N, C-alpha and C positions, 0 to 999 in steps of 0.2 A: 503493502501497500504507501506511495511513493505519490507526496503530494508538496505543494507549493510555502504552504505552511504562514499564508494569509488565514486561514479560517478557524477560529480557536477548537473548533468541533473535532477539528480532523489531530491535536493534539492532544498527549494522555499523559505522563509520570511513565517515565521508562524507554520510550519513544527515544531509539536513535538518530540523533536530526543533525545537521547541519547550521548553523546560527553565523554571525557575522558583531560582531562585538563590537562597541562603540567606538574603542580605541579604532576600526579597522574601520568603519563607514564611506570610511576617503579611498580607500583601495577597495574595498569589497571579500577581501579577506577574511575564510567563509576557518570557523569548528568547527570541529565533531565535535561529537557528547552525548552521553544521555539527560533527559529535560529530568528533571528534584517536582520543579516546580513554573509552575502558569502564572505568570505577572498579568496579564493583559488583560483587564475584565472584561471588555467589547468580544463579541460575537466571529469580527472580522477588525483586521486592521492591513494597513493600502501593503505600508514595509514592511510584517511579519509579524505573527503571536508571539511579546515576550518574554521569556521563556529563562530558569533559572536552572545550570547544569547541574551536572550531582560533583562536581569537583570546585563550587560556586562559580563561574561565570556567567554571565546577565548576557545574552543580546540578543539578537529579533532571528524568530526560524525566518532560515531561507531559502530552504530542504527538507522534508524529511528522509529520512534512506530509509530504503526495508534492504531486509535480510541476505541479500546476494548484494549488498555495498558495503556492512562491514569490511 
């Protein structure tokens, strides 16, 4: 189940995702990790749903990684 990370309903704790950290927004460099918490309350966000990864990093989801890409 790959997705684009803009719909809150597609994201849940335990999912592997690629996020863009605040410091990397200009370059678009992504960081891969596992969702711990969903921080965006709205159902949709045009720049991606904000999440906290299990390692504590916070960023906006750019893509959901399916099992074959891990």
